[in-house]
N, C-alpha and C positions, 0 to 999 in steps of 0.2 A: 470425893476424896482422891488425891493423887496417890497412885499405887505404883509398885515396882514394874507393873506390866505396861505402863504408858509413859515412862520417863526414860529417854535415851541417854546413855552414857557417852562420854567423849570417845571411848573405845569403839562404840557402835557407829558413831558418826565417821570416825576414821576408817573403820572397816568398810563402810559403804563406799567411800572414795576409793579404797584399795580394790574392792571388787569391780568397780566401774573401770578402773585402769587396767585390771587384768582382763576384763571382757574386751576392752578395746585392743589390747595386745593380741589376744587370741584371734580377734577378727582381722587384724592386720596380717597375722601369720597366714590365715586362710586366704586372704586376698592376694598376698605376695606369692604364695605357692601355687595358687590357681593361675596367676599370670605367668609364672615360670613354666607351668605345664604346657601352655600354648607355645612358648619359646622353644622348649625341648622338642615338641612335636614338629615345629617348623624345621628345626635342624635335622631331625630324622627324615622328613620328607625331602629336604634338599640333598642329604646324603644318598637316599634311595634313588633320586633322579640322577645323581652323579654315577652311581653304580650302573644304572640302566644305560646311560650314555657310553660309559667306558666299555661295558660288555658288548654293545653294538659296534664300537670301534675295534675291539678285538676280533670280531667276526668279519671285519672288512678284509677281503682278499688282497687289497692293494696296500695294506698297512706296512709301514717300514718296520722290519724286525727289531731295529734298534729301539723302537718306541714301546715294545711289548712290556718290558720290565717296568717302565715308568707308569704305564697304564695299570698294570697289576698292583703297583704300589699305591696308586690312587684308589683302587677298589678296596684294598686292605685298610687304607686310612679312613675311607668313608664307612666301612663296616665297623671300625673301632668307634667312630663318631656315633653310629647308631647304637652300639652296645652301651656306650657311656651315657647317652641321653635316655635310653630305656632304664638304666639304673637310676638316673636322676629322677625320672618320672615316678619310679617306685618309692624313692625317698620322699618326694614331694607329696605323693598320695598319703604316705604314712604320717607326714607332718600335718596334713590337713585333718586326717582322722584323729590324731592326738589333740589338735587344737579344738576340734569340734566337741570331743569328749570333755575336755577341760572347760570349754565354754558353757556347756550344760551345767557342770558343777558350779562354776562361778555365778551363773544366773540364779541357780537354786540357793546358793549361799547368800547372794544379794537379797533375794526375796525373803529369806528367813530373817536376816538382820533388819531389813526395813520393817518387817512385821513386828519385830521386837521393839524397834525404835518408836513406832507409831502406836504401840499398844494393841495391835490386832492379832498377835500370835497366840496360839493356844498354849496351854501349860506344857504340853509335850514338846513343843517346838522351840522353847526358850533355850538359848545357848547358855551352858553353865558359866562361860567366861563373861557374859554380860550380866553383871551382878550389881546393879545400882543400890546404893545405901540411902534410904530415905529416912529423915529424922522422924521420931515418933511424934504423934499428935493427930488430932482429928479436925484441925481448923480447916475451913473451906478456902482460905486464901494463903497459899504457901509460896513465898518468893522463890524464884528459881535459884537465887544466890545461896539458899540454904541447902541445895542439893549437893551432896558430897560423894564423889565416886573415887575408887582406887586409882583410876587412870589419870586423874588430875594431879596426883602427887607421885606418879610413877616416873622415876628418873633413869630407868634401865634403857638399854639400847633399843629394845622393841617391847611393845605391849602385848596383851593376850592375843591380839589378832595379827601379830607379826609386823606391825607398823613401826618404822624406825623413828628415832627422836627427831630427825629432820622433817619427816612427814608430819609428826605431831605438832611441830612448831607452826605449820602452815594453817592451823585451824583456829588461830586466836580470834580472828574477826568473826568467825561463825559461832564460836563458843560464847562470845559476848551476848548473843541472843538468849543464851540460857542463863546468864549471870545477872542480867539487868532487867529483864521483863517480868513484872508481877503476874502471877497466875491466879485467876479467880475461879477457875473451874477446871475439871478434868478435860473437857473438850478444848478449852483454850490452851491448856498445856500440851495436848496432843498436836494442835495446830502449830504451836511454836516449834515443837520437836521436828515435825515434818518439814517446816520451812527451813530450819537449820540444816537438816539432812540434805535437802535439795540444793541449798546454797553451797555447801561444802563440796558436794559431788560435782557441781558445775565448775567451782573454782579449781579443783584438782584436775578435771578433764581439760580445762583451758590451759593450765600450766603444762600438762603432759603434751598437749598438741603443740604448744609453742616450742617446747624442747625438741620434739620430733622434727618440727619445721627447720630449726637451726641445724640439727644433726644431719638431716637429709639434704641440706643444700649442697650444690655442686660448687666447690671452691677450687677445682683444678685450674691450672694456668691454661689460658686459651688465647690464640691470636685469630682474629676474624676480620672479614671485610665489613664495610658499613651495612647496617640492617637492610637498606633498600638497594643494595648493589645487584646489578644484573649482568655481571661479567665474571670471568674466571670460573670458580666453582658454582656460581649461581647463574651462569649463562644457560641458554636453552639446550646446548649440547656440551656439557662439561667434560665429556670424554673420561680420561683417567683421573680427573679431579672429582668425579662423582661421589666418592666416599666422604668428601668434605662439604657436600652440598647442604644447603639449609632445608631442602626437601628430601628427606630420607637419609641424610647424612648427619654429620656432627655440627654443621654450621660453622666451620672453621677448623683450625688445627688445635686439637686438644692434646696436651702433652701427657702421655700416660704415666710418666714418672716426673717427680718434682724437678724442674730444671734449676740450674744455678743462674741467678740473676744479679748482675752487678749494675748498680745505679749510682751515679755521682751527681751531687748538687754543688754548684760552684758559685762563688762570688768573686768578681774581678775588681782589682784595685790598681790604679796607676800610682806610681811612686814619684816622689820629688825629694831632692837632696838640698838641705839647708846648709849654707856656709857656716863653718865653725859650729857644727852641731854634732852631738854624739848619737843622734837617732835619725832615722829616715821617716818621712811623712808619707801618708797614703791618701789618695782620693778614691772614693767609691766610683766605679764605672758602671757595672751591670751585674746581674745574676742570671744564671741559666742552668738547665739540666743537661748534663753531658750525655754522651752516647751510652745507651743501655746495651749491655752484652749478656746474651743468654747462651748457655751451654746445656744441651739436653740429650737424653738417651732415649732411643727407640728400640723396640724388639719386635720380631715377627715370628710367630710360632705356627701360623697356619696361613692359608691363602687369603682369608679376609684381612688379617693383619698385614700381610705382605702388600695387598692392594692399598691399604691405608698408608703404609710407609712410602710406597711409590708416589701416592697422591701428595703426601707432605713434601717430599723432595721436589716434585715438579711444581708445586704451588710456590715454594720459595724461589725456585728458578724464575717463575713467571712474574712474581710480584716485584722483582727488581728491574723489570723492563717497562718502557713506556708503551703507550698504545700507538700502534703503527700499522700501516697497511691501507691500501686503496679501499678495501671493503669494510674497514673498521670505522664505525660511526664516531668513536672516541679518539680517532687518530690525532696525534699531536699532544694528547694529555700526558702528564708525567705519571710515573708509577703510582698505583692507588695507595690510599691510606689503609693501614691496618689498626686494629684496636686491641689493646692488651687488657685481659681480664683475668682475675684470679686472686685467691687468698682472702677474699672478703672486700667489703666496700672501702676500707681504709688502707688497702694496699693498691690493687689495680682494678679500677672500675671503668671499663671502656676508655682507657687512656689512649689517645690518638698518637700514632707514630708512623714512620716509614722505615722500610727495610733497606739499610744501606749496604749490607753485605751478608752473604750466606755461604757458609763453608760446611761441606760434609765429607766424611772420610769413609771409604770403602775398605774395611780391614781385611787382612789376609789370613787371620787366624780364627775365623768363624765359618760356620756353614752358611750357604746361600739357599734361598727358598724362592720358588716360582711365584710370580704375581701375574694376574690377568689371564692365566691359562692353567688348566689342570693336567695337561700333558703336552708332549713335544710332537703333536701330530703335524703332518704336512712337511716334515723335514726329512728328505730322502738323502741321508748322508752317503749312501753308496753311489747314487747318481752324481752327487757333488764330487766324490773322489774320482770317478771316471772322467768327468769333464776337466778336472784340474790335472789329470795325468796325461792328457793328450800332448804328444810331442809335435811341435810345429814342423811343417814340411821343409823349412829352410835349414833345419838341423842346428840352428844357433844355440849354443849353450846358455847364453844370457837370455835369449828369447824364451828358451824352455823354462828357465827358472821363473821368469815373469809369468808365463802362461800357466805353469803349475800352481802358482799362487793366485790365479784369477785376475792377473793384471794384464793390460794390453802391452804388446811388445813395443820397445823403443819409447820415444817420447810423444807418442800419438795422443792428441788431446781428445778427450771424450766428455760430453756434457754430463753434468750431474743429474742422475735420475730424480724425477719428482717423488716426494715421499709417498709411500703407499700406506694409506690409513684404512683401507677397506677391510683388512683382515687383522686390525690392531689387537682386538680383544681375543683373537685366537692364537696370537704369537706370544710365547712365554718371555717374560722379563724377570730377571733375578735380582733380588735384594738381599742384603745380609740379615741374618737372624738377630744381630745386635750391632748397632752403630751409634755414633755420636754426631751431632750437628752443632754448629755455632752460628748465631744470628746477632747482627749488630743493628740496633734500632735507634733512630733519631727522634726524640720527642717533638711533637708538633703542637703548637698553640696558635690559633689564628689571631691576627691583629685585633679583630673585633672582640674576641673572647677576652684578650688581655686588657683592652681599654674599657670595656663595658661591664664585664662580669667579675674581674679579679679585684679582690681587696685582701690585704694581709689578715684582717680580723677573721674573715670567713675561712681563709685558707688555714690559719692557725687552729681554728676550732674543728677543722676536719670536714666541714660541710662541702667545700669545693672539691675535695678528693673524690667524692661520689659523683661529681659532675664532670670528671675526666681531666681535671687539672693536674699536671705533674708537679 
């Protein structure tokens, strides 16, 4: 005989799905905070290394006194970083402990409800909220369609297990197992209930995973080189472009704030004038995508962000130049293509273009921050002042002014010194803490793409947008 102990209600089926989702959420919280702990520890180790280096510099007897305050500021900043990350570690550990405690409760609740749904729970373990109403009778064949539970007619926002009406709507296909299958024995009824429970749990878990995959996708706007590029930031020695590298960097320029993007689609028509006519005629000539203009904002609040901003500036300087030089294997090639990505597959999905102009403004109303260096070591301002204050032996006032400013006297021609890159990473470069850049892009489509791959039907349906067509 079918009894209340082996008939699962819709509320129980929904509760199992909710418990599974809660368990997955707790596990994600544990995983994310565990990964964050490693990041916090790395930042602490890096800050400690900075402190040790700066303390050694302070002990250097040849240190320029003008650099002492900068070094001390670096030490203070590194100590603040350590304190902040230690606090973050404490918070992450607490989050992990809370999630682990909740995970145990969710797993126990899941076990209890599953036991009730399959009829294996003891009388003391039955949740009072799970109250199936079984019609009276002692027949050995009870169709599942005769089972009536309060949750099937519940129209409130949530049921006894806290499941929302939207979540209840998702169980229709699973509940059909309970409403259509004839039950000839208690064992068969228990098997049907267990099958419905597992099917619903899998369905809910799949939906939750799909939602997370969509929400966690990176839709930030990005400009990058071709995937197989071995030049600029992907060269063997990227230099100051290293923060953009595909190996250990961002694989291109990621805009930290949503840029303004102006895109124009144009159709050109030639006109003709008819004699004794009130209207002008037009002949279609061609269509094209006009210049794309981007205006973006960047900020730098620490050395790492300053390095990134410097790399962004220099990348756009470089990407507007052709390959040139006797030692360059690509010499003679035009500036490289860049690919615009962002905002999803139907906005920009690896759209090819070239950078036609790059404009950036160094504002005068913001602070500036050092990049590539943590201190101004190696700059002896006192010696520089002495060398510039030397009065020439000829006593000429004009020559004195030239010499005091580090310039040769008269119109003497001096060769330009070769650039010194050996100490590049130890020389400070300053970037603004907030700046704006403007970029002009020209959309590029090869003749082969246009003639062999383009057709208006696929473009209108959106399928070509994901293939890089403008």
